[in-house]
N, C-alpha and C positions, 0 to 999 in steps of 0.2 A: 273829643270834646272841640275840635277847631273844626268850624264848619265850614263848607263851602264856600260861602261868602266873606266868612272869615281872613281865609287864604288869598279871597282874591282883594278884598283890601290889602292884607301884608305885601303883596305882590307889588302895588303900586308904593311910590314914595311918600311920604309924610314922615310925622315927628312922633317918637313915642315919647310918654310923660314916664318915669319912674319913681314912684313917693315911697320913701322910707320913713318909720317916725320911731324915737326913742326919747327920754328924758322928755316929754312932752313938747317937743319939737318934729316938726314935719321935714323934710328935704327931699326936692324935686331935683333931679338928675335929668337929660334928656340925650335920647340916641335918634337912629333913622330905621324906617321899617327895614329896610334891604340891609340892615344887619341883623334881623331876629331871624334863627337858625333854629327849625323845630326838629327835635332828633327822635320824637316818638311825638303820643297822642296827649301826654300831660306836661310837657316840660318845652320853656324856650330856652336856647343860650343867646348871650349877647356877650360881644365883644368890650372888655375895659380898659379902660387906659389910666386916669384920673381916679373917677369915682371914689375918692378916698372917703369923702362921708357918709356915701351911701355905705360902703364897707363897714364904717366905725358904729351905722343905728343898725345893720343888719345882724351885728356881733349882738347886740343889745335885745334886737326885736327882729327876728326874719320874716315876718309880713310885711308886704309889701302890695301897692298898685302899682298896675299900670294902665296906662289910656294912651289908645292910638286912634289914627283914623285916613282918610282918604275922600280931595272931592272929587276923587276921580270915580270912583264905585256909586251907583244908586243906593240910595239908603231908603228911609219908609217913608219921608216926609219929601223926599228930593233928590237931588245932587247933594253925593257926601255921605258918608256912612264912617259910624266911630263905634269901639267897643271899652270897656272898664273889664281889665283883669285883675282876679285878685289871687294870691300864691303865698311861696315864702321861698325865701332866696337863700344862696350863700357864692359862696365865689370858689371858683376852681382855681389852682394855680397848677397843675401837673395832671397826667391821665392822657388817654387816648380821644376824649374829647376834649381839651387842652388844645393839643397835638393840633386835631381836626382844625379848631377855631384861629389857630397861630396860623396857620397853611393860607387862609382866606383870609385873614387881619391880621397882616406882620405888625401893625402899630399895638397891635395889645399886649396887655400885660398879666390879664388874668379873665376868667370867664365868670360872667354872673348867669347863675342857672337859676331861673325860675320852676319852681313847680307848682304849677297853676289849679287852683282850687275850682275857679269859675271863671266864664265867659259871660259876659251880658253885651249885647249888642244896644247903645244910647243912643244913634239917630236914624 
């Protein structure tokens, strides 16, 4: 699911937007490309510190959208490329993946796990 171009993009620094929606209201929170961890071909793990409103929305509707990109990788129309990711989300509070993430990101209190359903290059 994650192409070589996608993995090249996330290896460069850039901002990631995470969109959750419930009660007819969208909520956006940001993180960094360098915080994304890919344990397999269908999931993304993201360290969470606050993200309280995101967690509240996800308990009501677990569908999320993420956008990410970098200007450092050539895209379809020149310098820079980005992606739209669709999937479902849940927060992890314990377990082996939580422990692995905590060892990398000491600031986190939870792990946002995204199970990806699609990845589309947008630029």
